[in-house]
C-alpha positions in Angstrom: -173.7 -74.8 -24.1 -175.4 -76.9 -21.8 -177.1 -75.2 -18.8 -180.4 -75.6 -16.3 -183.8 -73.7 -15.3 -186.2 -72.1 -17.3 -188.6 -69.4 -17.4 -191.7 -67.5 -19.7 -192.0 -64.4 -22.1 -189.3 -62.2 -22.3 -188.5 -59.3 -20.4 -186.9 -56.0 -20.9 -184.6 -56.7 -17.8 -182.9 -59.7 -16.9 -185.2 -61.1 -13.5 -183.5 -60.4 -10.4 -182.2 -63.7 -8.7 -182.4 -63.3 -4.7 -180.5 -66.4 -4.1 -177.6 -65.0 -5.3 -176.1 -63.1 -8.0 -176.8 -62.6 -11.9 -173.3 -63.6 -12.4 -173.0 -66.4 -10.3 -175.7 -67.8 -11.0 -174.9 -67.8 -15.1 -171.7 -69.5 -13.9 -173.2 -72.1 -12.2 -175.3 -73.1 -14.6 -172.8 -73.7 -17.5 -171.0 -76.1 -14.9 -174.5 -78.2 -15.0 -174.4 -81.7 -16.4 -177.3 -83.1 -18.8 -179.1 -85.4 -17.0 -179.4 -87.3 -20.5 -178.4 -86.3 -23.7 -179.9 -88.7 -26.2 -178.1 -90.6 -29.0 -178.9 -90.1 -32.5 -180.4 -86.5 -32.5 -180.6 -85.1 -36.1 -179.7 -81.5 -35.5 -177.7 -80.1 -32.5 -179.8 -79.0 -29.2 -180.9 -75.5 -28.6 -177.8 -73.6 -26.5 -180.6 -72.7 -24.3 -179.3 -70.7 -20.7 -181.4 -71.9 -17.4 -181.6 -70.3 -14.1 -181.1 -70.7 -11.2 -179.7 -74.3 -10.8 -180.5 -75.2 -7.5 -184.4 -73.4 -6.5 -186.0 -73.9 -3.3 -189.4 -73.4 -2.2 -189.2 -72.0 1.5 -191.0 -69.9 4.2 -194.0 -68.4 2.9 -193.2 -68.3 -0.6 -195.1 -71.1 -2.1 -194.0 -70.6 -5.7 -190.3 -70.1 -7.6 -189.3 -69.3 -11.2 -187.2 -70.7 -13.1 -185.9 -68.8 -16.5 -185.0 -70.5 -19.8 -183.3 -68.6 -22.5 -183.1 -69.6 -26.1 -179.5 -68.4 -27.4 -179.7 -69.9 -30.5 -181.1 -68.9 -33.7 -184.2 -71.5 -34.2 -187.4 -71.1 -31.8 -187.5 -73.8 -29.4 -190.3 -76.3 -27.6 -189.8 -77.3 -24.5 -191.8 -79.3 -21.8 -191.2 -79.1 -18.3 -192.6 -81.7 -15.9 -191.9 -81.9 -12.1 -191.4 -85.7 -10.3 -191.2 -86.3 -7.0 -187.7 -88.0 -5.7 -186.8 -90.5 -3.9 -183.8 -92.8 -3.3 -184.3 -96.9 -2.6 -181.4 -99.4 -2.8 -178.9 -96.8 -3.8 -180.5 -95.4 -6.5 -182.6 -92.2 -7.7 -186.4 -92.9 -8.7 -188.7 -90.2 -9.9 -192.5 -91.1 -10.2 -195.6 -88.6 -10.9 -197.0 -86.5 -8.4 -199.1 -83.0 -8.2 -197.9 -81.8 -5.4 -195.7 -78.9 -7.2 -197.2 -78.5 -10.7 -194.8 -76.4 -13.7 -196.6 -73.4 -15.3 -196.6 -73.1 -18.0 -196.0 -77.2 -18.8 -195.2 -76.2 -22.5 -193.5 -73.1 -23.4 -192.4 -72.1 -27.2 -189.5 -69.2 -26.8 -188.5 -67.6 -30.2 -184.4 -67.0 -30.8 -183.0 -64.6 -27.9 -186.1 -64.8 -25.7 -186.5 -65.9 -22.5 -189.5 -67.8 -20.6 -190.3 -68.2 -17.1 -191.6 -71.3 -15.4 -193.0 -71.1 -12.3 -193.1 -74.1 -10.1 -195.6 -73.9 -7.7 -196.6 -75.8 -4.6 -200.1 -76.8 -4.4 -199.7 -78.9 -0.8 -198.3 -78.0 2.1 -195.1 -79.8 3.8 -194.9 -81.0 7.2 -192.7 -78.9 9.4 -189.1 -80.2 9.7 -189.1 -82.3 6.6 -187.6 -81.8 3.4 -189.2 -82.9 0.2 -187.2 -83.5 -2.9 -188.4 -83.0 -6.6 -187.1 -83.2 -9.9 -187.7 -81.0 -12.6 -186.9 -81.9 -16.1 -187.2 -80.0 -19.4 -187.6 -81.5 -22.5 -186.6 -80.0 -25.5 -189.9 -81.1 -27.9 -188.7 -81.9 -31.8 -189.6 -79.2 -34.5 -193.2 -79.7 -35.8 -192.6 -81.5 -39.2 -192.8 -79.0 -42.3 -195.9 -78.2 -44.1 -195.9 -79.9 -47.4 -197.7 -78.4 -50.8 -201.4 -80.2 -51.3 -201.4 -83.7 -52.8 -197.6 -84.5 -51.9 -197.2 -87.9 -50.4 -195.8 -88.0 -47.1 -191.9 -88.6 -46.8 -190.8 -92.3 -45.8 -189.3 -92.4 -42.6 -187.1 -95.2 -41.6 -186.6 -95.8 -37.8 -182.9 -94.6 -37.6 -184.2 -91.0 -39.2 -187.2 -91.2 -37.0 -185.2 -91.8 -33.6 -182.8 -89.2 -35.0 -185.5 -86.9 -35.6 -187.9 -87.6 -32.4 -185.0 -87.6 -29.5 -184.4 -84.2 -28.5 -182.2 -83.0 -24.8 -183.1 -83.2 -21.4 -182.5 -80.9 -18.9 -182.5 -82.0 -15.1 -183.0 -79.4 -12.3 -183.3 -80.7 -8.4 -186.0 -78.9 -6.6 -186.3 -78.8 -2.8 -189.4 -77.8 -0.8 -190.1 -76.7 3.1 -192.5 -75.8 5.4 -192.6 -72.1 6.8 -190.5 -72.1 9.1 -188.0 -74.9 8.1 -185.0 -74.3 5.2 -182.7 -76.9 4.0 -179.0 -77.1 4.6 -176.9 -73.7 4.0 -175.3 -73.8 0.9 -172.4 -71.0 0.4 -173.4 -70.6 -3.0 -177.5 -70.6 -2.5 -178.7 -69.6 1.1 -176.5 -66.6 1.7 -179.0 -64.1 3.2 -181.5 -65.9 2.7 -182.6 -67.3 6.2 -183.2 -63.5 7.6 -184.9 -62.6 4.6 -187.6 -65.4 4.9 -188.1 -65.5 8.4 -187.2 -69.3 9.1 -185.3 -70.9 11.6 -182.7 -73.2 12.2 -181.7 -75.1 8.5 -181.7 -78.9 8.0 -178.6 -80.4 7.9 -177.2 -83.9 6.2 -175.4 -86.3 8.4 -173.1 -88.6 6.6 -171.5 -91.8 7.1 -169.8 -93.8 4.0 -168.4 -97.4 3.6 -167.5 -99.9 0.6 -169.4 -102.4 -0.4 -168.4 -105.1 -2.5 -171.1 -106.9 -5.1 -171.9 -110.4 -6.3 -169.5 -109.7 -9.1 -166.6 -108.2 -7.3 -167.4 -104.8 -8.2 -166.7 -102.2 -5.6 -169.6 -99.6 -4.4 -169.2 -96.5 -2.7 -172.6 -96.3 -0.3 -173.0 -92.5 1.6 -175.8 -92.7 4.0 -177.5 -89.9 5.2 -179.3 -90.2 8.3 -179.8 -86.2 8.7 -183.1 -84.8 7.6 -181.3 -82.1 5.0 -180.4 -83.5 1.2 -176.3 -83.4 0.8 -174.8 -82.8 -2.5 -171.6 -84.3 -3.2 -168.6 -82.7 -5.4 -165.1 -82.8 -5.6 -164.9 -86.9 -3.7 -161.6 -88.1 -3.5 -159.6 -90.8 -1.1 -157.4 -88.8 1.6 -154.8 -91.2 3.7 -152.2 -89.5 6.9 -153.7 -85.6 5.5 -152.5 -86.5 1.7 -155.2 -86.2 -1.1 -155.8 -89.6 -2.7 -156.6 -90.7 -6.3 -159.9 -88.4 -7.3 -163.5 -90.5 -7.3 -165.0 -87.7 -9.0 -163.6 -84.0 -9.5 -167.5 -82.8 -10.1 -171.2 -83.2 -9.0 -171.3 -86.5 -7.5 -174.7 -86.4 -7.0 -177.3 -86.1 -4.1 -177.7 -88.2 -1.1 -181.3 -87.2 0.0 -182.7 -87.1 3.8 -182.7 -90.7 5.3 -181.1 -92.5 2.2 -178.3 -94.1 0.8 -176.7 -93.5 -2.5 -174.4 -95.6 -4.0 -172.0 -95.2 -6.7 -169.4 -98.0 -8.6 -166.0 -97.3 -8.0 -163.1 -98.3 -10.5 -161.5 -100.2 -7.7 -161.3 -100.6 -3.9 -159.4 -97.9 -2.1 -156.3 -98.5 -0.5 -156.4 -99.7 3.4 -156.0 -96.8 5.3 -157.9 -94.4 3.0 -160.5 -91.9 4.0 -163.0 -90.3 2.0 -163.0 -86.2 1.6 -165.6 -84.6 -0.3 -167.6 -80.9 -0.5 -170.3 -81.3 1.0 -173.0 -78.1 0.4 -170.2 -76.4 -0.4 -168.0 -76.7 2.3 -164.8 -79.3 2.3 -164.4 -82.0 5.4 -163.6 -85.6 5.6 -166.7 -87.8 6.3 -166.1 -90.2 8.8 -166.7 -94.3 7.7 -169.4 -95.9 8.7 -169.0 -98.4 12.1 -168.7 -101.7 11.3 
């Protein structure tokens, strides 16, 4: 089971999720992809459920809760960190920061229990802007078993050591806004949220695409976002004359941050006359091509 989001000590009832129904949150959590599942693990990753999968800090709220549930049969230890997220030269870049912090940063969750991790904004966001972060949740290796007094430590070979130490990492996007501002209106996330927070118009993306060819002949799909809000791209495919063409990615392609561009390698160049169709923040629409 793969999912994303997290929390603190268990509570007698499931937490209230204001951004969507619990059923939708769990369904979305099951569909999320692991950012990096490191190879060579010596044991199966803990079956975790994390929600919400698209947290937002907006309005007068200066924090949001992530819940993590341990559905396995063994205790699990997790580390939560928040990185600043930007895009340069078409790729994601992550840097350390202190504008948003995770509390607690380390959690130990018994089997069947859940934990809340608060994501707290410590600095104000300039009005009319969106700030992007990635919350990384790393499964920590279990502690070494205690050995009887006088027992020499076991010999650990490099391959065995890697298999024991490397665990699973989950990544959750986080967007933060100033009071009076909200990001792109996504049907699954922001339904009914604007009135409750008393915020104004949302920040929307403005997208154009093009195809670039690298020096080695590789073709890349490049999506430019000149708008003030991020774009979440899913179900990306070619189309021509109203007919669907080849699918580039049937699931989550990725995000394009405000005033940034993101590029993805293509298996081949599109056929002449083909346009690009995508679901952007939950709404399907053709995307315009950048003017030459």
